C-alpha positions as CSV (number, residue, x, y, z in Angstrom):
1,X,0.0,0.0,0.0
2,X,1.3,3.5,-0.8
3,X,0.1,5.3,2.3
4,X,2.0,8.1,3.9
5,X,2.0,8.5,7.7
6,X,2.6,11.6,9.7
7,X,3.8,11.0,13.3
8,X,3.9,13.8,15.8
9,X,6.9,13.7,18.2
10,X,7.0,16.2,21.1
11,X,10.1,17.2,23.1
12,X,9.3,17.1,26.8
13,X,11.1,17.2,30.1
14,X,12.3,13.6,30.8
15,X,9.8,11.6,32.9
16,X,12.5,10.8,35.4
17,X,13.3,14.5,36.2
18,X,11.9,16.2,39.2
19,X,9.9,19.2,38.0
20,X,10.8,22.5,39.6
21,X,8.6,25.7,39.4
22,X,10.4,28.9,38.4
23,X,10.9,31.4,41.3
24,X,8.6,33.9,39.5
25,X,5.8,31.2,39.1
26,X,5.6,31.8,35.4
27,X,6.3,28.2,34.5
28,X,8.6,25.3,35.2
29,X,12.4,25.3,35.0
30,X,13.6,23.9,31.6
31,X,17.2,25.3,31.3
32,X,19.8,22.6,32.0
33,X,17.1,20.0,32.4
34,X,17.2,16.6,30.5
35,X,14.6,16.4,27.7
36,X,13.4,13.4,25.7
37,X,10.6,12.3,23.4
38,X,7.2,12.2,25.0
39,X,6.6,8.4,25.8
40,X,3.2,8.3,24.0
41,X,4.9,9.8,20.9
42,X,7.4,6.9,21.1
43,X,4.5,4.5,21.0
44,X,3.1,6.4,18.0
45,X,6.4,6.1,16.1
46,X,6.7,2.4,16.9
47,X,3.3,1.7,15.5
48,X,4.0,3.6,12.3
49,X,7.3,1.6,11.9
50,X,5.5,-1.7,12.5
51,X,2.9,-0.8,9.8
52,X,5.8,-0.1,7.4
53,X,7.5,-3.3,8.3
54,X,4.3,-5.1,7.3
55,X,4.5,-3.1,4.0
56,X,1.2,-1.4,4.7
57,X,2.6,2.1,4.4
58,X,5.4,3.5,2.2
59,X,6.7,6.4,4.1
60,X,6.8,7.8,7.7
61,X,7.3,11.5,8.3
62,X,8.2,12.6,11.8
63,X,7.0,16.1,12.8
64,X,8.0,18.3,15.7
65,X,7.3,21.9,16.6
66,X,9.7,24.0,18.6
67,X,13.2,25.5,18.7
68,X,16.4,24.0,17.3
69,X,16.6,21.4,20.1
70,X,13.5,19.5,18.8
71,X,15.7,18.2,15.9
72,X,17.2,15.8,18.5
73,X,13.7,14.4,19.1
74,X,13.2,14.1,15.3
75,X,16.5,12.3,15.0
76,X,15.4,9.8,17.6
77,X,12.3,9.1,15.5
78,X,14.4,8.7,12.4
79,X,16.7,6.2,14.3
80,X,13.6,4.2,15.3
81,X,12.6,3.9,11.6
82,X,10.9,7.1,10.3
83,X,12.0,8.1,6.8
84,X,12.3,11.8,7.1
85,X,11.5,14.7,9.4
86,X,9.8,18.1,9.4
87,X,10.9,20.7,11.9
88,X,8.3,23.4,12.4
89,X,10.3,26.3,13.8
90,X,8.6,27.9,16.8
91,X,10.7,29.8,19.4
92,X,10.6,32.4,22.1
93,X,7.3,33.5,23.5
94,X,5.4,31.6,20.8
95,X,7.0,28.3,21.9
96,X,6.2,29.0,25.5
97,X,2.5,29.5,24.7
98,X,2.3,26.8,22.0
99,X,-0.8,24.7,22.8
100,X,-2.8,21.9,21.3
101,X,-4.9,24.1,19.0
102,X,-1.8,25.7,17.4
103,X,-0.1,22.3,17.0
104,X,-3.4,20.8,15.5
105,X,-3.5,23.6,12.9
106,X,0.1,22.9,12.0
107,X,-0.5,19.1,11.7
108,X,-3.7,19.6,9.6
109,X,-1.8,22.0,7.2
110,X,1.1,19.5,6.9
111,X,-1.3,16.6,6.3
112,X,-2.8,18.5,3.3
113,X,0.6,19.5,2.0
114,X,2.2,16.1,2.4
115,X,-1.0,14.3,1.1
116,X,-0.9,12.1,4.2
117,X,-3.3,9.1,4.6
118,X,-2.8,8.6,8.3
119,X,-1.7,10.7,11.3
120,X,-0.6,8.9,14.4
121,X,-0.1,10.9,17.6
122,X,0.5,10.1,21.3
123,X,-2.8,10.4,23.2
124,X,-1.3,13.1,25.4
125,X,2.0,14.7,26.4
126,X,3.4,14.1,29.9
127,X,4.1,17.8,30.4
128,X,0.7,19.4,29.9
129,X,-1.5,16.2,29.8
130,X,-3.9,18.0,27.5
131,X,-5.1,15.0,25.4
132,X,-6.5,17.4,22.8
133,X,-4.2,17.5,19.7
134,X,-5.4,14.4,18.0
135,X,-9.1,15.2,18.4
136,X,-8.6,18.8,17.2
137,X,-6.5,17.7,14.2
138,X,-9.2,15.3,13.1
139,X,-11.9,18.0,13.5
140,X,-9.9,20.5,11.5
141,X,-9.4,18.0,8.7
142,X,-12.9,16.5,9.0
143,X,-11.3,13.1,9.2
144,X,-12.4,10.1,11.3
145,X,-10.5,9.5,14.5
146,X,-9.6,6.5,16.6
147,X,-8.4,7.8,20.0
148,X,-6.8,5.8,22.9
149,X,-5.8,3.0,20.6
150,X,-4.5,-0.2,22.2
151,X,-4.6,-2.2,18.9
152,X,-4.5,-1.0,15.3
153,X,-5.1,-3.1,12.2
154,X,-5.1,-1.8,8.6
155,X,-7.6,-3.7,6.4
156,X,-8.2,-2.7,2.8
157,X,-8.2,1.0,3.2
158,X,-10.0,0.9,6.5
159,X,-8.6,1.0,10.1
160,X,-9.8,-1.3,12.8
161,X,-9.1,0.4,16.1
162,X,-9.4,-1.2,19.6
163,X,-10.0,1.7,22.0
164,X,-9.4,1.8,25.7
165,X,-12.6,3.3,27.3
166,X,-13.8,3.5,30.9
167,X,-15.9,0.4,30.6
168,X,-13.2,-1.8,29.0
169,X,-12.4,-2.0,25.2
170,X,-14.3,-0.7,22.2
171,X,-13.6,-1.8,18.7
172,X,-14.4,0.6,15.8
173,X,-13.8,0.5,12.0
174,X,-13.0,3.9,10.4
175,X,-12.2,5.0,6.9
176,X,-8.9,6.5,5.8
177,X,-7.5,9.1,5.8
178,X,-7.8,9.2,9.6
179,X,-6.2,10.3,12.9
180,X,-5.2,7.8,15.5
181,X,-3.9,8.5,19.0
182,X,-1.8,5.9,20.8
183,X,-2.5,4.6,24.3
184,X,0.0,3.0,26.6
185,X,-0.8,-0.6,25.7
186,X,-0.6,-0.2,21.9
187,X,3.0,-1.5,21.8
188,X,6.4,-1.4,23.5
189,X,8.7,1.0,21.6
190,X,12.0,-0.4,20.4
191,X,15.4,1.0,21.3
192,X,17.3,2.7,18.5
193,X,20.4,0.6,17.6
194,X,23.7,2.3,17.0
195,X,23.7,1.6,13.2
196,X,20.3,3.1,12.9
197,X,21.3,6.1,15.0
198,X,24.2,6.6,12.5
199,X,21.9,6.2,9.5
200,X,19.5,8.7,11.1
201,X,22.1,11.5,10.8
202,X,22.0,11.2,7.0
203,X,18.2,11.4,6.8
204,X,16.6,14.7,5.8
205,X,14.9,17.1,8.1
206,X,13.0,19.9,6.4
207,X,12.6,23.2,8.1
208,X,9.4,25.2,7.8
209,X,7.8,28.0,9.7
210,X,4.1,28.2,10.8
211,X,3.6,31.2,8.5
212,X,4.8,29.0,5.5
213,X,1.8,26.8,6.3
214,X,-0.6,29.7,6.8
215,X,-0.9,29.0,10.5
216,X,-1.0,31.7,13.2
217,X,0.4,30.3,16.4
218,X,-0.7,33.2,18.6
219,X,-2.2,31.7,21.8
220,X,-5.6,32.7,23.1
221,X,-4.7,31.5,26.6
222,X,-2.7,33.3,29.3
223,X,-1.0,31.4,32.1
224,X,-1.5,33.5,35.3
225,X,0.4,31.4,37.8
226,X,2.1,28.1,38.2
227,X,2.5,26.5,41.7
228,X,3.8,23.3,43.0
229,X,1.2,20.9,44.6
230,X,0.5,21.5,48.3
231,X,2.7,19.3,50.5
232,X,0.8,16.3,51.8
233,X,0.6,15.9,55.6
234,X,2.1,12.8,57.1
235,X,-0.4,10.1,58.2
236,X,-0.8,8.7,61.7
237,X,-0.9,5.0,62.6
238,X,-3.5,3.8,65.1
239,X,-3.7,0.5,67.0
240,X,-7.4,-0.1,67.4
241,X,-10.8,0.9,65.9
242,X,-11.5,2.9,69.0
243,X,-8.2,5.0,68.4
244,X,-9.3,5.6,64.8
245,X,-12.7,6.8,65.9
246,X,-11.1,9.0,68.5
247,X,-8.7,10.6,65.9
248,X,-11.6,11.2,63.5
249,X,-13.6,12.9,66.3
250,X,-10.6,15.1,67.2
251,X,-10.2,16.2,63.7
252,X,-13.9,17.0,63.3
253,X,-14.4,14.4,60.6
254,X,-17.2,12.7,62.5
């Protein structure tokens, strides 16, 4: 099949890093902090690569929005098996306020420009936890969507998507072109091997600006304040039910 897949890859603060709020409470500290690819985006890349290995798609294009540093994230996707990358240059204040709506407009514009048949995104990013980009992209393109995918099967121009929902699993069949968002249990991403990391250095990354795509990235939201969660008070052990009831009465709970 001659399908082309766009995969979104976001650069986020690494999941193992302890997040610190800036002294002025305008955001979190990012300078000198380890970054990596959003884990759900890794799952999205892995699924696209598996589809290509089954010869169900012909090309995988990794897309990331941000400053120069996001090219490292794109290179990781290329080392995992993507064919080429697109770096949408967004920096400064625009990058700080870049949200799901702006990214969705960029992905939708690129899907039209690249004549993509499928967009695979992580269901959410671990920094903002918005879980909105896939849904908004599908809405802007007026494409079917399969969100929270834990299983994906391409069958004759249609996608069978097993979705994780509150009540268990839901299986849907949607037409292509479509947008799919990857859930945690869709697959286990591979590690990029050294030979593939070296090959990735030779793969092409195109640079575009949002304006080239006709997209305005001005945010409609303003962050007023960022605070760390309140410190949780230590618990108290009690020996008997009577002690428990007494403690609850003392605290005014009962």
